[in-house]
C-alpha positions in Angstrom: -1.3 -10.1 29.5 -1.2 -8.0 26.4 2.2 -7.1 25.0 1.3 -3.4 25.0 -1.1 -1.7 27.4 -1.8 2.1 27.4 -4.1 3.4 30.2 -5.3 7.0 29.9 -2.0 8.1 28.4 -1.6 11.8 27.7 1.3 13.8 26.3 1.4 17.5 26.6 4.0 19.9 25.4 4.6 23.5 26.5 5.2 26.0 23.7 5.6 29.4 25.4 2.3 30.2 27.1 0.4 27.5 25.1 -0.1 23.9 26.1 -0.2 21.4 23.2 -2.2 18.3 23.9 -0.6 15.8 21.5 -2.3 12.8 23.1 -5.4 12.9 25.3 -6.0 10.0 27.6 -5.4 7.3 25.0 -6.2 3.7 26.2 -5.5 0.7 24.0 -4.1 -2.8 24.1 -2.0 -4.8 21.5 -1.6 -8.5 21.9 1.4 -10.6 21.1 1.4 -11.6 17.5 -0.7 -8.8 16.2 0.1 -6.7 13.1 -1.2 -3.2 13.7 -1.1 -0.1 11.5 -1.4 3.3 13.2 -2.7 6.0 10.9 -3.5 9.7 11.2 -2.9 13.0 9.4 -0.1 15.3 10.2 -0.5 16.7 13.7 -2.9 14.0 14.8 -0.7 12.6 17.5 0.4 9.4 15.7 4.1 10.3 15.8 3.8 11.1 19.5 2.1 7.7 20.1 4.8 6.0 18.1 7.5 7.7 20.2 5.8 6.6 23.5 5.3 3.0 22.3 8.9 3.0 21.2 10.1 4.2 24.6 11.6 7.3 22.9 9.5 9.6 25.0 7.5 9.3 28.3 3.8 10.2 28.9 2.9 13.3 30.8 0.2 11.2 32.6 -1.2 7.7 32.4 0.5 4.3 32.3 2.3 2.5 29.6 3.2 -1.2 30.1 5.4 -3.1 27.6 5.8 -6.9 28.0 5.0 -6.7 31.7 7.3 -3.7 32.5 5.8 -0.4 33.5 7.9 1.8 31.2 6.0 5.0 31.9 7.8 5.2 35.3 11.3 4.6 33.9 14.2 7.0 33.7 16.2 7.6 30.5 18.8 4.9 31.2 16.1 2.3 31.8 14.2 3.4 28.7 17.4 2.9 26.6 17.9 -0.6 28.0 14.3 -1.7 27.3 14.4 -0.2 23.8 17.5 -2.3 22.9 16.0 -5.4 24.5 12.3 -5.2 23.5 12.0 -3.1 20.3 13.4 -3.4 16.8 13.1 -0.1 14.9 12.7 0.2 11.1 12.8 3.8 9.8 11.8 5.5 6.5 15.4 6.7 6.0 17.0 3.3 6.9 19.4 4.9 9.5 22.3 2.8 8.4 26.0 3.6 9.1 27.2 4.7 5.6 30.8 3.5 6.0 29.9 0.1 7.5 28.9 -3.0 5.4 25.5 -4.7 5.9 27.0 -7.2 8.3 28.4 -4.5 10.6 25.2 -2.6 10.5 23.2 -5.6 11.6 25.7 -6.5 14.3 25.4 -3.1 16.0 22.5 -3.9 18.4 24.3 -7.0 19.4 27.5 -5.0 20.3 25.3 -2.9 22.7 23.9 -6.1 24.1 27.4 -7.4 24.9 27.3 -10.4 22.5 30.8 -11.8 21.7 32.2 -11.3 18.2 31.9 -14.9 16.9 28.3 -15.3 18.1 27.5 -11.8 16.9 28.6 -12.5 13.4 26.6 -15.8 13.2 23.4 -14.1 14.4 23.8 -11.2 12.0 24.6 -13.5 9.0 21.5 -15.5 9.8 19.3 -12.4 10.0 20.6 -11.1 6.6 19.9 -14.5 5.1 16.4 -14.4 6.5 15.7 -11.2 4.6 17.2 -12.4 1.4 20.6 -10.7 1.5 23.0 -13.6 2.0 24.9 -12.4 -1.0 25.2 -8.8 0.0 26.7 -9.0 3.5 29.8 -7.1 2.7 28.2 -4.4 0.6 28.0 -0.9 2.1 24.7 1.1 1.9 25.7 3.1 -1.1 26.2 -0.2 -3.0 22.7 -1.4 -2.2 19.3 -0.4 -3.7 16.7 1.2 -1.5 14.9 -2.0 -1.0 18.1 -3.8 -0.1 18.9 -1.1 2.4 15.5 -1.4 4.0 16.0 -5.2 4.2 19.3 -4.6 6.1 17.4 -2.3 8.5 14.8 -5.1 9.0 17.6 -7.6 9.7 19.1 -5.2 12.2 15.7 -4.8 13.9 15.4 -8.6 14.2 18.8 -9.6 15.6 18.0 -9.1 19.3 14.7 -11.1 18.9 12.7 -8.1 20.1 9.1 -8.4 21.5 8.0 -5.7 19.0 9.0 -4.5 15.5 8.1 -0.8 15.2 8.2 0.5 11.6 7.9 4.2 10.9 6.8 4.9 7.3 9.0 2.0 6.1 8.0 2.2 2.4 8.1 6.1 2.3 11.4 6.3 0.4 10.8 3.3 -1.9 9.2 3.0 -5.3 5.8 1.1 -5.4 7.2 -2.3 -6.5 9.9 -2.3 -3.8 7.4 -1.1 -1.2 5.2 -4.0 -2.0 8.2 -6.4 -1.6 9.0 -4.9 1.9 5.3 -5.2 2.9 5.4 -8.8 1.8 8.4 -9.3 4.0 6.6 -7.8 7.0 3.6 -10.2 6.4 6.1 -13.1 6.3 7.6 -11.9 9.6 4.2 -11.5 11.1 3.1 -15.0 10.1 6.4 -16.2 11.7 5.2 -14.9 15.0 6.5 -11.3 15.2 4.4 -8.5 16.6 4.5 -5.5 14.2 3.3 -1.9 14.6 3.4 0.0 11.3 3.1 3.8 11.4 1.9 5.2 8.0 -0.3 7.9 6.4 -1.0 5.7 3.4 -4.3 3.7 3.4 -3.1 1.0 1.0 0.0 0.4 3.1 -2.1 0.2 6.3 -4.4 -2.4 4.8 -1.6 -4.9 4.7 -1.9 -5.1 8.5 -4.6 -7.0 10.5 -5.8 -4.0 12.5 -5.9 -0.3 11.9 -5.9 2.3 14.7 -6.7 5.8 13.5 -5.5 8.8 15.6 -7.1 12.2 15.3 -6.7 15.3 17.5 -4.8 13.2 20.1 -7.6 10.6 20.4 -8.3 7.1 19.0 -10.8 7.9 16.3 -11.4 4.3 15.3 -9.9 0.8 15.9 -10.7 -1.6 13.0 -9.9 -5.3 12.7 -9.5 -6.2 9.0 -11.0 -9.2 7.3 -9.6 -11.0 4.4 -11.9 -9.3 1.9 -10.7 -5.8 3.0 -7.0 -6.6 2.5 -4.8 -6.5 -0.6 -4.4 -9.7 -2.5 -1.3 -11.6 -1.4 
């Protein structure tokens, strides 16, 4: 069973008298352990696809199955529960709590999961150590560099051991050197068994993945599996 299965998924929006077809009967599968980049120009439907895969929105028609659960039929409460259990989100703008230190930011998903304080702290500390921030656990976001803030966001995404890491333009607010470091971290996480979907408009970023799905006009324009000679040097 694939981790992600979309079968003829469409998403339509009504804007006055006009119907916007953001996605048009998209069908695709993503297996456990894949590292996939989703690309497309502005207005292509890639953000709509990301929102559906991330259970932030529901399709107008078609089926979406995540880790064996038919999420296209779920209500808002069930979607919120599966988001917290199955998906770790990493955003371009980090989305950290500015008044909380790194440890507290990483603990947040565990609070929603009902994990006790002692266990929560140990899991969060382990996640921060895993992303190279063992010495920064009590620093607030404004005391961290952009790359360190994104590492905190990655640690937060990992703490619930989600089925899927979903990264939306994760290097967009970073300089080139720091962006490469974050992409190297993603590659390390993927080699460790994590399934990663990376949404980007940058070709050089997408080529760090193992597969590139290109979206255009609400359709899958191409689906390319990369070989070693088409990827950046490690």
